[in-house]
C-alpha positions in Angstrom: 8.7 -15.9 15.9 10.7 -13.0 17.4 8.7 -10.1 18.7 10.2 -6.6 18.8 8.5 -3.7 20.5 9.6 -0.3 19.2 9.0 2.5 21.8 7.8 5.7 20.2 8.7 9.1 21.6 6.0 10.2 24.0 3.5 12.7 22.4 2.7 14.2 25.7 3.7 13.8 29.4 2.8 10.5 30.9 2.1 8.7 27.6 4.1 6.3 25.4 3.0 4.1 22.5 4.7 1.0 21.0 5.0 -0.4 17.5 5.2 -4.2 17.3 7.0 -6.1 14.6 7.0 -9.9 14.3 10.0 -11.5 12.7 9.7 -15.0 11.1 12.6 -17.0 9.8 16.2 -15.7 10.1 17.9 -12.7 8.6 20.9 -14.7 7.4 20.9 -14.9 3.6 19.7 -11.3 2.9 16.3 -12.3 1.6 13.5 -10.3 3.3 9.8 -9.6 2.9 7.9 -7.0 4.8 4.1 -6.7 5.3 2.3 -4.1 7.3 -1.4 -3.6 8.1 -3.5 -0.5 8.7 -1.2 2.4 8.3 -4.5 4.3 8.0 -5.6 3.2 11.5 -9.3 3.4 10.8 -9.0 0.8 8.0 -9.7 -2.3 10.0 -9.8 -5.3 7.5 -6.0 -5.3 7.1 -5.5 -5.9 10.9 -7.7 -9.1 10.7 -5.9 -10.3 7.6 -2.6 -9.7 9.5 -3.8 -12.0 12.3 -4.4 -14.8 9.8 -0.9 -14.2 8.4 0.6 -14.3 11.9 -0.9 -17.7 12.6 0.1 -19.1 9.2 3.6 -17.7 9.2 4.2 -19.2 12.7 3.3 -22.6 11.3 5.4 -22.2 8.2 8.3 -21.1 10.3 7.9 -24.1 12.6 8.1 -26.3 9.4 11.4 -24.5 8.5 10.0 -23.2 5.2 10.7 -19.5 5.4 13.6 -18.5 3.2 15.3 -15.6 4.9 13.1 -13.3 7.0 9.5 -12.2 6.8 8.6 -9.2 8.9 4.9 -8.6 9.8 3.7 -5.4 11.4 0.1 -6.4 12.4 -0.9 -2.9 13.4 1.2 -0.2 11.8 -0.3 2.9 13.4 -0.8 3.0 17.2 -1.0 6.8 17.0 -4.0 6.8 14.6 -5.8 4.1 16.6 -5.8 6.4 19.6 -7.4 9.3 17.7 -11.2 9.4 18.1 -13.4 12.4 17.8 -16.8 12.2 19.4 -17.1 8.5 18.7 -15.7 8.6 15.2 -12.3 7.1 14.4 -9.8 9.5 12.8 -7.0 7.3 11.8 -6.1 8.6 8.3 -4.6 12.0 9.3 -2.4 13.0 12.2 -4.6 15.2 14.2 -1.7 17.3 15.3 -0.6 18.3 11.8 -3.4 17.3 9.4 -0.9 15.2 7.4 -1.9 11.9 6.0 -0.1 9.0 7.8 0.7 7.6 4.3 2.4 10.6 2.9 5.8 12.5 3.3 8.1 9.5 3.8 11.9 10.1 3.1 12.6 10.2 -0.6 16.3 9.2 -0.7 17.3 9.2 -4.3 18.9 12.6 -4.6 20.9 12.1 -1.4 22.0 8.6 -2.3 23.4 9.4 -5.7 26.6 11.3 -4.6 27.2 8.7 -1.9 27.0 5.8 -4.4 29.0 7.4 -7.2 32.3 6.0 -5.9 30.8 2.7 -4.8 28.8 1.2 -7.7 30.4 -1.0 -10.3 29.5 -3.7 -12.8 28.2 -6.2 -10.3 24.4 -5.8 -9.7 24.4 -7.9 -6.6 27.1 -5.8 -4.9 25.4 -2.6 -6.1 22.2 -3.7 -4.4 24.1 -4.3 -1.1 25.7 -0.8 -1.4 22.4 0.9 -2.0 20.7 -0.9 0.9 23.5 -0.1 3.3 23.6 3.6 2.2 19.8 3.9 2.4 19.7 2.4 5.9 22.5 4.7 7.1 20.7 7.8 5.8 17.6 6.8 7.7 19.6 6.1 10.8 21.0 9.6 10.6 17.5 11.2 10.4 16.3 13.1 13.4 12.6 12.4 14.2 11.3 15.3 16.3 7.7 14.1 16.8 6.0 10.8 17.6 4.5 10.6 14.1 7.9 11.3 12.5 9.4 8.6 14.5 6.7 6.1 13.6 7.2 6.9 9.9 10.9 6.6 10.2 10.7 3.3 12.0 8.3 1.8 9.4 10.5 3.0 6.5 13.6 1.6 8.1 12.0 -1.8 8.6 11.0 -2.0 5.0 14.0 -0.3 3.2 16.2 -3.4 2.8 13.3 -5.8 1.9 13.0 -7.5 -1.5 9.2 -7.4 -1.2 7.0 -4.9 0.6 3.2 -5.1 0.9 1.2 -2.2 2.6 -2.3 -3.4 3.4 -5.1 -0.9 3.3 -8.8 -0.7 2.4 -11.0 2.0 0.9 -14.5 3.1 2.1 -16.6 1.1 -0.3 -14.5 -0.7 -2.9 -13.5 -3.8 -4.8 -10.1 -5.3 -4.3 -7.4 -3.2 -6.0 -3.7 -2.7 -6.0 -1.3 0.3 -6.5 2.3 -0.2 -7.6 5.1 1.5 -9.6 4.9 1.4 -13.4 8.2 -0.6 -13.7 6.7 -3.2 -11.4 3.4 -3.7 -13.3 4.3 -7.1 -14.8 5.5 -8.4 -11.5 2.3 -7.2 -9.8 0.0 -9.1 -12.2 0.3 -12.4 -10.3 -0.4 -10.5 -7.0 -3.6 -9.1 -8.5 -4.6 -12.4 -9.9 -4.2 -14.2 -6.6 -6.2 -11.5 -4.8 -8.8 -11.3 -7.4 -8.1 -7.6 -7.9 -10.4 -5.6 -10.2 -8.0 -2.7 -10.7 -4.2 -2.6 -10.9 -3.1 1.0 -10.8 0.4 2.0 -11.7 2.5 5.2 -11.7 6.2 6.1 -11.6 5.5 8.9 -9.2 2.1 9.5 -7.6 3.1 12.5 -5.5 3.6 13.2 -1.8 5.9 10.2 -1.2 3.5 7.5 0.0 5.1 4.5 1.9 5.2 1.8 -0.7 6.5 4.1 -3.5 9.2 5.5 -1.3 10.9 2.1 -0.7 10.6 1.0 -4.4 11.0 4.2 -6.4 14.7 4.7 -5.5 15.5 1.5 -7.5 14.3 2.6 -10.9 15.5 6.2 -10.4 19.0 5.0 -9.5 19.0 2.6 -12.4 18.2 5.5 -14.7 20.9 7.7 -13.3 23.7 5.1 -13.2 22.9 3.4 -16.5 23.8 -0.1 -17.8 27.5 0.0 -17.0 26.6 0.3 -13.3 23.5 -1.9 -13.2 20.8 -1.3 -10.5 18.1 -4.0 -10.4 14.5 -3.5 -9.4 15.5 -5.0 -6.0 12.3 -4.1 -4.2 8.8 -5.0 -5.3 6.4 -2.9 -3.3 2.6 -2.5 -3.6 -0.3 -1.1 -1.7 -3.1 -3.6 -1.5 -6.6 -2.2 -0.9 -8.6 -5.0 0.8 -12.1 -3.9 -0.5 -14.2 -1.7 1.8 -13.8 -0.6 5.5 -16.9 -2.6 6.7 -15.7 -5.9 5.1 -14.3 -7.2 8.3 -15.0 -10.9 7.7 -13.2 -14.0 8.8 -13.8 -15.8 5.6 -12.5 -13.0 3.5 -9.5 -12.4 5.8 -8.5 -16.1 5.5 -8.9 -15.9 1.7 -6.8 -12.7 1.4 -4.1 -14.0 3.8 -3.9 -17.2 1.7 -3.5 -15.2 -1.4 -0.7 -13.1 0.1 1.0 -16.2 1.4 0.8 -17.7 -2.1 2.5 -14.5 -3.5 5.2 -14.8 -0.9 5.6 -18.4 -2.0 5.7 -17.4 -5.7 8.4 -14.9 -5.0 10.5 -17.4 -3.1 10.1 -16.2 0.5 8.2 -19.4 1.4 9.9 -22.6 0.4 8.2 -25.7 -0.9 7.9 -28.8 1.3 5.5 -31.5 2.4 4.7 -29.7 5.6 3.5 -26.5 3.7 -0.2 -26.2 4.5 -1.2 -24.2 1.4 -3.2 -25.1 -1.6 -1.4 -25.9 -4.9 0.0 -22.7 -6.3 -1.9 -21.8 -9.5 -2.7 -18.5 -11.0 -6.2 -17.8 -12.4 -6.1 -18.1 -16.2 -9.1 -15.9 -16.7 -9.9 -12.5 -15.4 -6.2 -11.5 -14.7 -6.3 -7.8 -14.1 -4.4 -5.7 -16.6 -2.5 -2.7 -15.3 -3.9 0.8 -16.0 -2.2 4.1 -15.3 -3.0 5.9 -12.1 -3.0 9.0 -14.3 -6.1 7.4 -16.0 -8.2 7.3 -12.8 -11.0 9.8 -12.9 -12.1 11.1 -9.5 -15.7 12.2 -9.9 -16.5 15.2 -7.9 -19.8 16.6 -6.5 -20.3 20.2 -7.8 -22.5 21.2 -4.9 -23.9 20.0 -1.6 -26.7 17.4 -1.5 -27.9 13.9 -1.0 -25.7 11.5 -2.9 -27.5 8.8 -5.0 -25.4 6.2 -6.7 -26.4 4.4 -9.9 -23.1 2.5 -10.1 -21.4 0.3 -7.6 -17.8 -0.7 -7.1 -16.8 -3.3 -9.7 -19.3 -1.9 -12.3 -18.1 -1.0 -15.8 -18.8 2.6 -16.7 -19.2 3.9 -20.3 -17.9 7.3 -21.4 -20.7 9.8 -20.7 -22.6 7.5 -18.4 -24.3 8.8 -15.2 -22.8 7.2 -12.1 -24.6 9.2 -9.5 -26.7 12.3 -8.8 -26.5 15.0 -6.1 -29.9 16.3 -4.8 -29.8 19.7 -3.1 -32.6 19.5 -0.5 -32.6 23.3 -0.2 -33.2 24.1 -3.9 -34.4 20.7 -5.2 -31.7 20.9 -7.8 -30.6 17.4 -9.1 -27.2 17.3 -10.8 -26.1 14.1 -12.6 -22.5 13.1 -12.1 -21.1 11.9 -15.5 -18.0 9.9 -16.2 -16.0 11.7 -18.9 -14.2 8.5 -19.7 -15.0 4.8 -19.7 -13.5 2.3 -17.2 -14.3 0.5 -14.0 -15.6 2.1 -10.8 -13.4 0.6 -8.2 -14.2 2.7 -5.1 -16.8 5.1 -3.8 -17.4 7.0 -0.6 -19.7 5.5 2.1 -21.3 8.9 3.0 -24.6 9.7 1.3 -24.5 13.5 1.7 -21.9 15.2 -0.5 -20.2 18.5 0.0 -19.2 20.8 -2.8 -15.9 19.6 -4.3 -16.0 16.2 -2.6 -14.6 13.2 -4.5 -17.4 10.7 -4.5 -16.0 7.8 -6.6 -13.1 6.7 -8.7 -13.2 5.2 -12.2 -10.1 3.4 -13.6 -9.6 4.1 -17.3 -7.0 2.8 -19.7 -5.8 6.2 -21.0 -3.6 8.6 -18.9 -5.0 12.1 -18.8 -4.0 13.5 -15.3 -0.7 14.7 -13.9 0.6 16.1 -10.6 -0.6 14.7 -7.3 -2.6 11.6 -8.3 -3.7 10.2 -4.9 -6.6 11.5 -2.9 -5.8 13.3 0.4 
């Protein structure tokens, strides 16, 4: 294992933070997988899963069974981890700007196209190399003026030339679920099956350039632009894995989830077979394999006024069209307002707070039919 410490630009006088990346295997044959944990720094379960991955990957590396390089960033946001307000962690948004740490990454497609016009030909493998080199050069030329900009640029640079990218998060109260691009839906089904995901949410463009989408979306956009005569493969599988809820920091679950992620790396060829491989036999569950549903089909259910929030449905429950999932009780007026799902589906996440404010999204139901457009992710 090779450890790299990336010094970030000081946010203020007398301070400096570091990002740590762990590199397993060798960057020799061009194969690369990238995994990062807790880009939202107050989402703790991914950091524990990353520790289980670190130990296992060191053993797999020692056995000589890593094909190419696997990069693990076990704590992706030292800035967010330092943000605490009167005892409450504030790791989702940069307190200096209010911007989500998982938004506003560099979307490179439009800039890449004119650079690639004279380079791409009929060889998909060579085209992939040209695209990766050009994308890395664009990122290297970017000026990062703030500490957060530099963090985002470093993370994107580490992932841009990877064949596989997994961004580990969690929700507040949730079942396991996965986000990925629509063109990657079929490739994501084994990941969902291994993890036991209860929702697999797909979109070609969710809005605001989140991390995983930024590194994968260029491939299908460039493919559409250059067409079959200059083939561009889907050379990067990227997904956001939501490891249930924020309080599920549990050694048993972390080991289970790390094993599932290692099995996916194995399935994708980043971990080779061998007698020294200390993983169970690789089998995909035959039942309960999660089908992809559009992110445009997720209904965020919103509180219409302030009040005590009373849930009648829990994460993982099926919800019928027109069914009550919660109520909001205003203690000032005694008004009780039912919150009704306008479409059927599965509730996969809800807030942990039990006092709602007007306009607050209190839970999310994944339905099969797309009906939303625009910015599809929560803030």
